[in-house]
Structure formats: C-alpha cells, structure tokens
C-alpha positions as CSV (number, residue, x, y, z in Angstrom):
1,P,5.9,-25.3,12.8
2,R,3.2,-23.5,10.2
3,G,4.1,-20.1,9.1
4,L,1.8,-17.2,8.8
5,G,0.2,-17.6,5.5
6,Q,-0.3,-21.3,6.0
7,E,-2.4,-20.3,9.1
8,A,-5.0,-18.5,6.9
9,L,-5.4,-21.8,4.9
10,T,-6.9,-24.0,7.4
11,E,-9.8,-23.4,9.3
12,P,-10.3,-23.6,12.7
13,Q,-11.2,-26.3,14.3
14,E,-14.1,-26.1,16.9
15,G,-12.8,-25.5,20.5
16,D,-9.2,-24.9,18.5
17,T,-7.5,-22.0,20.5
18,D,-4.4,-21.2,18.2
19,P,-2.0,-18.8,20.0
20,A,-0.7,-17.7,16.5
21,Q,-4.1,-16.4,15.6
22,G,-4.1,-14.2,18.1
23,R,-0.2,-13.2,17.6
24,W,-1.3,-12.5,13.7
25,F,-4.5,-10.5,14.7
26,R,-1.8,-8.2,17.1
27,Y,0.8,-7.8,14.3
28,H,-2.0,-7.3,11.6
29,V,-3.2,-4.4,14.5
30,G,0.1,-2.8,14.8
31,Q,0.5,-2.8,10.7
32,T,-2.7,-0.8,10.5
33,L,-1.9,1.7,13.4
34,F,1.3,1.9,11.8
35,H,0.3,2.7,8.6
36,V,-2.6,5.4,9.7
37,L,0.4,7.2,11.5
38,Q,2.2,7.1,8.4
39,V,-0.5,8.9,6.6
40,V,-1.5,11.3,9.2
41,L,2.1,12.4,9.0
42,G,2.1,12.3,5.5
43,Y,-1.0,14.7,5.1
44,L,0.4,17.4,7.9
45,V,3.8,17.4,5.9
46,M,1.5,18.2,2.7
47,L,0.0,21.0,4.4
48,A,2.9,22.4,5.6
49,V,5.0,22.1,2.6
50,M,1.2,24.0,1.0
51,S,2.0,26.8,3.3
52,Y,4.6,28.2,0.7
53,N,7.1,28.6,2.9
54,A,10.4,28.3,1.4
55,W,11.9,26.7,4.8
56,I,9.7,24.7,5.6
57,F,9.6,22.8,2.1
58,L,13.2,22.6,2.3
59,G,12.9,21.3,5.6
60,A,10.3,18.6,4.7
61,I,12.8,17.5,1.7
62,A,15.7,17.6,4.0
63,G,13.6,15.4,6.9
64,S,12.6,13.0,3.9
65,T,16.3,12.8,2.7
66,L,17.6,12.2,6.2
67,G,14.7,9.6,6.9
68,Y,15.2,7.4,3.8
69,F,19.0,7.5,4.4
70,V,18.7,6.4,8.0
C-alpha cells in the first residue's frame, strides 16, 4: 500500500477512482476547518485580553496553560 505522500507524486489514470484520493481530500478539509477554528478562537481571546480586564487576562493565561498541559 502506498502512503498519502506517495499519492501526490503519481498522475491519476483516466477512469481511475482511487478511494485514497477522496480520503486525502476529506482529511485536508478537516485540517483546514480545524485551522480556521484555531485562528478564530485565537482572535477572540486576543480581543478579550485587549479589554484590559485583569481577570479575563488571567483566565486566558490559565486556560492556555491548562490547555497546553493537557
């Protein structure tokens, strides 16, 4: 069996319906959506911290610390 890295190196044959290509596409879409979620949450935390509320700032630091630890 070929890995996903090798799939990108081969030219698709005419009429070839490779299930690995569909799997790769779904995986890539999932990674993209997860990245978008991370960016949006990062900006929301940044806006919350920029409210200059010490408790929100400490909560963001504690949440980041706990998230990294877990």
